[in-house]
C-alpha positions as CSV (number, residue, x, y, z in Angstrom):
1,M,87.9,75.4,197.1
2,K,87.9,71.5,197.3
3,H,91.0,69.5,196.9
4,F,91.3,66.0,194.9
5,L,94.0,63.8,194.6
6,V,93.4,62.1,191.1
7,E,94.6,59.0,190.1
8,L,95.3,57.9,186.4
9,T,95.7,54.1,185.7
10,Y,96.3,53.0,182.4
11,E,94.6,49.9,182.1
12,G,95.6,47.8,178.8
13,A,96.9,51.0,177.2
14,A,99.8,50.0,175.0
15,P,103.2,51.7,176.3
16,E,103.4,53.1,172.7
17,A,100.4,54.9,172.6
18,I,101.2,56.2,176.0
19,A,104.1,57.7,174.6
20,T,102.8,59.1,171.8
21,H,100.2,61.0,173.8
22,R,102.4,61.7,176.8
23,P,103.9,65.1,175.0
24,A,100.0,66.1,174.6
25,H,99.2,65.1,177.9
26,R,101.5,67.0,179.4
27,A,101.2,69.7,177.4
28,Y,97.5,69.9,178.9
29,L,98.4,69.3,182.3
30,Q,100.4,72.5,182.1
31,T,97.2,74.5,180.8
32,G,96.0,73.5,184.8
33,Y,99.0,74.5,186.2
34,E,98.8,78.2,184.4
35,K,94.8,78.3,185.3
36,G,95.6,77.4,189.2
37,I,94.0,74.0,189.1
38,L,97.1,71.7,189.5
39,L,99.6,71.6,192.0
40,Y,101.7,68.8,191.2
41,S,101.9,65.6,188.7
42,G,103.9,62.7,187.7
43,P,104.1,59.0,186.9
44,K,103.6,56.5,189.6
45,V,106.3,54.5,190.3
46,D,107.2,50.3,189.8
47,A,103.1,50.2,189.8
48,V,101.3,47.5,187.9
49,P,98.8,48.8,186.1
50,A,100.7,52.0,185.8
51,G,99.8,55.4,185.4
52,G,100.1,58.9,187.6
53,I,99.0,61.1,190.1
54,V,97.9,64.3,189.9
55,L,96.9,66.7,193.1
56,A,94.2,69.1,191.9
57,R,92.0,72.0,193.4
58,G,88.5,73.6,192.3
59,E,85.0,74.7,193.4
60,S,83.5,71.1,193.1
61,L,84.1,67.7,191.8
62,E,82.4,68.4,188.7
63,A,84.9,71.3,188.2
64,V,87.9,69.3,188.6
65,K,86.1,66.2,186.7
66,S,85.5,68.8,183.8
67,F,89.2,69.9,183.1
68,M,90.3,66.4,183.5
69,A,88.0,65.2,180.8
70,G,90.3,67.0,178.5
71,D,93.0,65.2,179.2
72,P,94.6,63.6,175.7
73,F,95.1,60.2,178.0
74,F,91.6,60.2,179.0
75,V,89.9,61.6,175.7
76,N,91.8,58.8,173.8
77,G,90.8,55.8,176.1
78,L,94.2,55.4,177.5
79,A,93.6,56.4,181.1
80,Q,90.7,55.7,183.6
81,Q,90.5,58.6,186.6
82,R,89.4,58.1,189.9
83,F,88.9,61.6,192.1
84,V,89.7,61.2,195.8
85,E,88.4,64.3,197.8
86,F,90.3,65.1,200.9
87,N,91.0,68.0,203.5
88,P,94.6,69.6,203.4
89,V,94.2,70.2,207.2
90,L,98.3,69.8,207.6
91,R,101.0,71.0,205.1
92,Q,104.1,72.9,204.5
93,E,103.9,76.3,204.9
94,F,104.6,77.2,201.5
95,V,101.6,75.8,199.9
96,T,99.1,77.4,202.3
97,G,98.0,80.3,199.7
98,W,97.8,77.5,196.9
99,I,95.1,75.6,199.4
100,E,93.5,78.9,200.6
101,G,92.6,79.4,196.5
102,K,95.1,82.4,196.5
């Protein structure tokens, strides 16, 4: 299992457009939680440009990118995505099963 920090950036997106698509964005991410792809997500605080962070896992970068390509923020051109692969060698014990793909 590979692990990724996914950074979403709202470059040039109108706040009204973000607000309009936020419920669909969150509903889509919920499907990632149900499939075991996502561990957590949320908006960046005091970031310019604004955006969010998603912690994801998958068999490959392509698999995670494929899932994230369906995000309504991305589909509607409101957010750009940046993927950073990392190796979670240190962690809280309660996430060990998720990290190990269980």
